[in-house]
N, C-alpha and C positions, 0 to 999 in steps of 0.2 A: 833041798826039801821046802826052804820057803817057797819056790815057785810052785812046786806042788800044793801048797797051801792056798795061795793065792789063786792058782787055777781052777781049785773046786767049785767055787761060787759062780765062775763063767760056765763052768760044764754043767753044773746042775742046771742053771738056768736055760742053756742049750738042750740039754736031754729033756727037760721036761715041757720046754715050750716047743720045740721043733720037731724032737723025737716020738714023746708021748701026747705032744699036742694039748698040752695043760695050757688053761688060760693064765695070763700075768698074775691074777688075783690070787692065785694058788702056788704058781712056781718062783715068784719072786718073794715071796716069805720064808720058802725054802732054800733058796740063792741067800739071802740075808743070813739065816741060820747058819748056813756054811762059812758064811765070812766071819761071823761072829767066833764061830769055832776055830777057825784059822788064825785070827786075830790073837784069840789066848792062848791058843797050842804054840803056835809059830813065833807070835811075837811079842809072847809073855805079857799082854795088856791083861789088865784086870778087869771084873765084871763092871765095875763101877767105869771107867773109862770107855769101853766098848758100848755100854748105854749112853754115855754122852754123845760119842761119834755118832751115835744111833739118832738122838734128841736132835744134834747139828743137821741132819739128814731130814728129818721130819720138816724143819723150819724150811728148807730150801724145797722141800716137796709141794709146801702150801704155794710160795712164788710161782712154782712151776704148775700147779692147778689153777692159781689166778690166770694164768696164761691162758689155759685150757679153758676155763668157763666165759673169759672174753670172748674168745675165737666162737664158742657155740653161742654165745649171746648175738654176737652179730649176723651167725648165719639164721637164727629162728627171730629176730627182728626184721632181717630183710626179708624171709619167709611170709611173716604176717601182714608186713606193710605193702606187698605187691613189689617190693623193689627188686627182689631176687627173680621172680617170673619176667619182669620187665627186662633184667639182664639176659636170662635166657633167651627171651625173644631178640634180643640185641645180637647175640652171640651167633645165633641162627641166621643173620642177615649179614654177618661177616663169613661164617661157613659153619654149615651143619655138620663138616666131618670131624669125627672126635677126634681123630690123629692132629688136626691144625688146633681145634680148641686145648687138647694137652699140650702143645708147646708153646700157644701164647699164654694160657693160665700157670700150667706147672712147670715150665720152664723160666720164662719170661719174667711175667708178673712174679712169680715167686722167689726168682734172683733179684729182681728188685726190693722186694720186702727184706729179702736176706738182708742186701746190703745197706739198708737203713737200720733194720732192727736185730736181727739175729735171734737169740734166744728160743729158736725151735719155733717162731711165729710163720715162718712161710707154709710150713704144711698144714699147720693150725688153719691158715687163711684160705690157701690155696685147693686143699683136698675138698672141703665143703663147697667151692664152688664148682668144682668138677662135678661132683656127686650130685647136684643141683640141676646140672645140664645133663644128666641121664647116665653117667659113668656107672659102672659098678662101683660100691663101696671100697672094695679090695682092692681095684685097680686105681682108683684114685688115690687111695692113702700111699701104695706103693709107688705110681709115677712120682707123687711129691714129693717122698722122701729121696727117691732115687736121683732126680734132678737137684734137690737141695743138697750138691756136695762141691763142686768146682764153684759156686760163688761164695762157701762158707769161708774160705781161707782171709777173704777180703768183707766178711760180713760186720754186721753194728760198726760201720764205719771204720774197718780196719782193724777191729780191736783182738782178734787172735795174733796179729803180728805185732802191733804196739805195745798191749798189755801181755801177750801171751810170751814173749820174747823175754820177758824182762830180767830173769833171772842169766839170763845169756851176757847181759852189757858187760859186766867185770871181767868176763873171759873175751869180748870183743876187744875192751880197751886194754886187756893183757896182750893180745896177738897184735894189734897194731903197734902197742909201743915197742915190741920185741922184734918187727918187722918182717915177720912169718910171711914167706912168698907165697903167691896165689891169691893174696886177698885184694879185692878191688873194691875195697871199701877202707875210710880213713876213719869214720866215727860210729857212733850207735845208730845215729839218723839213716848215713848212708847204708849200715847192714841192714836195717828194716827195709829200705827201699830196694836192696839189692835181693833180699829174699822174696819180697813181692814178685820182683821182675823174673826171676828162675821159677817162682810158682805158676804164674802164667805160662812160663814155657812148659812146665811139667804137665799143667792142666790144659794146653790146647790140643793134644790130639784128642781128649775125651769129650771136649767141650763139641767136636764134630762127630765122634763115634757114638758118644753117649744117647743123644736125642734118637738116631737112626735105630739104635741097638735096642731101645725102650719101647719105641712104637712097635718092633718086630717082636719084642717079649709080651708087649699086652697084647696083641693082635693072635699071638700064638695060644696064649693061655686064657683069654678071656672074649675073643672073637668067636663069630659064629662057625666060621670057617677051620679054627685054630692052625693059622696060617702065618708063619712069619713073614712071609710074601705079603700079605695086606699091609702090614704095619711098614715094609720096607718101601713099600708105593709111594711113601711120601719122602721120599730122600731128598728130593729137590727144595722142598719146603724146609728140610731139617738142615740143610747146608745153607740156605739163605738166613734161616734163623740164628743159624750159630756164626754166621759172619757177619750179620746185623749186631749181635752182641758182642764178638771178641774184637772188632775193631776198637771201640770205646774202651773196652776191657783191658786191651793192651796200651793203649794212648794213654790212658789214665796209670796204669801201672808204672810204666816206663818212664815216662813224662813228669809225672806229680808224686806219687807215692801210693802206699797201702790203703789209703784210705776211703777211695771213690771207685775203684774200679767194677764191682759187682752191683753198687747203686747205678752208676750212669751207665754201665753196658745194658742192665735191665730194664732202665727206664728208656734210652733211646732206641736199643732194639724193639722193645713193646711198640712204640711206636711207629717204627720202622715196618714190623710185620704184621700189624694189624692195616696198615695202609696198603701193602702189598697183597694181602688176604681178600680186601674189599675189590682190589682191582684184578684178583683170580691170578697173580703174578706165582708163578711154581706150584700152583694147588694141581692135585692129582685128578685124572680125569672123573673118577668114581667116589663119592662120599663112603667112607666107612662110618658103620653103627653097630653097637653091640647085640644088637637083634631085640627080641622079646624079653623084658623083662622076668616075663613068667619061665621062661626057658632056661633063666641063669641057674647056676649051681648054688644050693644053700650057703655054701662057704662063701660065696661073694658079697652077700647082702647082711644087713646088720639091721639094727632098731631104726638109723633115720632112713627114711625113702627119700628116693633121688628123683630126679624130675622127670615129666612126663615128657612126650614128644612133640607135644602142641603147646605153643605158648602164646600168652597175649600180654601187651605192652599196656599197664597200668597207670604209667607217667613218662615221662621224657626220659630218655638214655643218660643225658644228665645228671638228672635227679636221681634216678637210681642207682648209679655209680659214685653219687656223690659221697656217700658215708666212705666207701674206699680211697676215693682222692683223699680226703680228710686225713684218713687213716694214714695214707703214705705221706702227705705234708707233714702231720704232727709228728712223724716217725723221724723224719729228717730234722727238722728244726730241733728235737729234742736229744737227738744223738750228736750234733755237729759241737765242740767243746766250745767252739769260738763265739756260737750264737748265744751263751749263756744259761738256757733254759736245762742242759744237762748237767750241771753241777748244782742247780738250784734244785731240781727233783731228785737227783741220786742222792742230795745231802738230807732227804727226809726218810726216815725209816723208823722201824720200832723193833729194837734190838732184845735178843735173848741171850742169857748162857745157862749153860749146866751147873749153876752152883747148888741148884739144889740135890744134883748128884754127887756132889763133891769135888767138880771140874769147872769153877769158875773161868779159866782159862780159854775153855770151849768155847765160844761165841759164835752167833750168827745173827744175822738182822733180815728183815725184809722190807726191801725200798718199794714200798707200794705205790708210790706215785711214779716210778721210772720202769716199773712193769710193764709192760705191752698189755697186759690184760686190764688194767685199770685207766690208763693214759697212754694209748688212745680207745680202746677195745670198749672199755664199759662207759666211757665219754660220749663218743662216738654213737654208741647204741642207743645213749639217752637224746643225743641230740636229734639221731633220725626219728623219733616218736614225732618230734616237730616236723622235721624236713619232708618228710612222708605223710603227715596228715594222719597217723596212727590214733586208732581210738584206744582209751584206756584198757579195754576190756583186753585188745590184742596184744597190747606191751606188756599187761598183766601175764599173758599165755606165753609168751617170749620168753620172757624170764624165768615163769614155773618151768617151763621144760628145760631149759638150760641149766637149772639147779637139779632136777632131778636127773640126768645124765651124768651127773657127777660121782654117784656112788662108787663104780667098779674101777675108773680111771684115779679114783682116792687111793683105794686099796694097794693095788700094784704099784703106784708112783710111791707114796709113803715108803715101803719096803725097798723098792728100787733104789731110789736117792738114798735112803739108809745104808744101803750096801755101798753105795758111792761113797759117801762121807767116810767109812771103815778103810776102804780102799785109800783115800787120799790122805787121811788123818792117822794111819797106819805108819807114818815116818816117823811120829812123835812116839818112839817106845824107849823101854830102858835100857836096851841092849844096844842101840846104834844103829840098827838093822835098816836097810832100805826098806823104802815103802813097797805094798804091793805089787803096783805097777810096775814099779823100778825093778823088783826081783824077776819078774817074769820079762822086762826087756834085756836085761842081762843075761839071763838064760839064753834068749833068741840069739844075742851076741855071739855067744861062745857057741852056739851052733852054727850060726852061719857065716860069721867070720868074714873073710875076703870079700864075699857075695853080697855082703851089706847092702849097698846100693841096691839092688833087686827087693829089699824085705823093709828097708827104712821106714817106705810109708806104711806099712803095717804096723808099724811100732805107734805112729800118729793113730794109725785106725783104732787101735787095740786102747789108745787114751780115751777116743772120743765113744767107741763103745761101752767103758766102763763108766765114763764121767757123762756122757751127754753134751759135751762141749768142747769144740775144737780150740779154743782160749785155753782150758784148763789142761786139755792132753798137751799144749803146748809148754805149759807151766810145768807139767812132770817131766816130759821128756825132753825139750830141747837142750838142757845142759847134758843129758846122756848123748843126745845124738852130737852134737860138738865133740865131745870125748871120743865118742866111736871114730869121728871122721880124723881127729888128731892121733888115735890110736893107730888107723891103717893108712895115714898120710895122703887124706881124699880130701877136695875142698871142703870147707868146713860150710861153706855158703850154700852149697849144693845138698849136701845132705839135713841141714837145718830145712831148706826150703821143701826138700821131700818130708819131714816131718809135718810141716804145716800144710801141705797138700793131703799128706795121709788125715791129719784129723779132720780135714772136709770132707773126705770120701767115707771118714768112718761115721759120719752123721747119720748116713742112710741105714746102717745097721744098730745104733745105740738104742738102749732098752727102753728109756723113756722117752724119747723121740716117737718111737715105736706106739708107746702106750699112749701118749699125748694124739699122735693121728689118727690112731685105733677111736680113741674117744669124741673126735670132731666128726667122723663118720659113723658113728653108731656100730664100731665093730668091737667092743671092749670084749676083750676074752679070746679075740684072733689073732693076739700078737705073732702067737708061733708060725701062723700061716704067712703072715708078711715078713717075718725075719727068713724063713725059709726061701723065699724069692728075692729078698735083696741081697742077701750074702753072694748070689752070682753076680750082679753087676758090680758088687764091694769088689770079689777076687780079680775080675778082668780089670777093674780100675788099678788096682796094684800093680796088677802085671805089667800095664801099660806106662803108667807112672816109672815102675821100675827099669822098664827098657831104657825109657828116654832119658832116666838118670845115669845109667850105664854109657850109654852113648855120650852124653854131655860129658860125663868125668873123663872119658878115653879121650875126646876132643879139646878138654879144657884147656889145656898147653897152648894149643894153637888159638883159642878165643882170645886167652888174655894174654 
């Protein structure tokens, strides 16, 4: 019964957005209302506490909206400065093939940003770049959401593993002390490292398959010929790019730890494939383009117009890319704890509590200096005015347009994130019942039982879908996954690693990531169209991870 109450808001969102094609601005308030009713009827929570949980979500939504605003501001600042057209001109010199540009920007550049920042930042930066190069907005958003999956396990300098697994630490210590067979770790730090190592094993097949699949997917649904073959024609470059990413990705995960695999993999891979593309290495014989924008379906386009086909350089490539270089550099130095800036910025916040609703224990805060939307996005947008020699009038236009575009995503995100808070905080109930997500997971465990390795990653994906965060998914479900492994006598590290990978793959279907991606490419109201398409690579990803996990579990006694 609890699971039925918990699944109702999810079903409402899916039916309204995917089935009835409602915009998120209408669907998410209904889904939130379903969550409110479920929390009161199933968990016995009173109206004031549900209101306090929603207020908690509203504060979190403001943080997400700051990131969205910052990404839009960067886009419009570069458009009005001439920097974006210069970048477009430079990309054409590397390759005018949209498939190659998708790999360079959507895969590799976004992986580097994910490794440095997380927070949904990659799609917010990469999707507008693809849009400006001439991609249909819907295609740009889908590509960036789906590619932002395997880097996420190690996003924000390893936060999903380092922070996300913190509730498992006592269980790790107990297991080590008890000498449970099959543990190839002797401490929490070693456990985190092992989870990262197994996560790369589970991700490895999709690092090669997903780019090829997505290029075929995009050319099938957005190409002038509606052909999978057009996308698959770039398979050699996809394999080249995946190899350039996965080698440093594996080296850092297996030799150093979970902090840098995605960051270094994306950075090193980006340099290698740009150099290779300039030299024509593994490029298809014929370039692929999306055809005349006038022939595109109305569903593909939104309020923000993409780039034309003819570009002019208004400055040097270095000067045009300098804002993005600064963004990457600032993200790195502000996310590595040892450098000192992370603690300094994260320690500055505006605190809120729901005392006015009678629940002062429900607290939240906006860490406004640590949010990517302020530092570096807004900071770099301000610096770009001088770096690109912008006029005051153009700077004013950039800020004005970014502000105007915030209306629709604001409505959707406030209700989507309020729903998330109800799900997460429902664990604090008078009857001692499990939280809404845990109730769903327990029912799934009862249904699938011994076949759990095939489905463990989907629980991680469910957590990310609901909460919008791999880290929060791990915080919600890692203990549960450990318990399932113990109950079924499975290697605990493999099942927890499947959870960590599932949280990453769930990033492509999570509601508020989709709302944010729609906002930055001008597609507010088209969230259902994206969800209908991203669900297929999500399902494929889970199947592949399940197969790899099952094989590894069968082979585990011989591996260790």
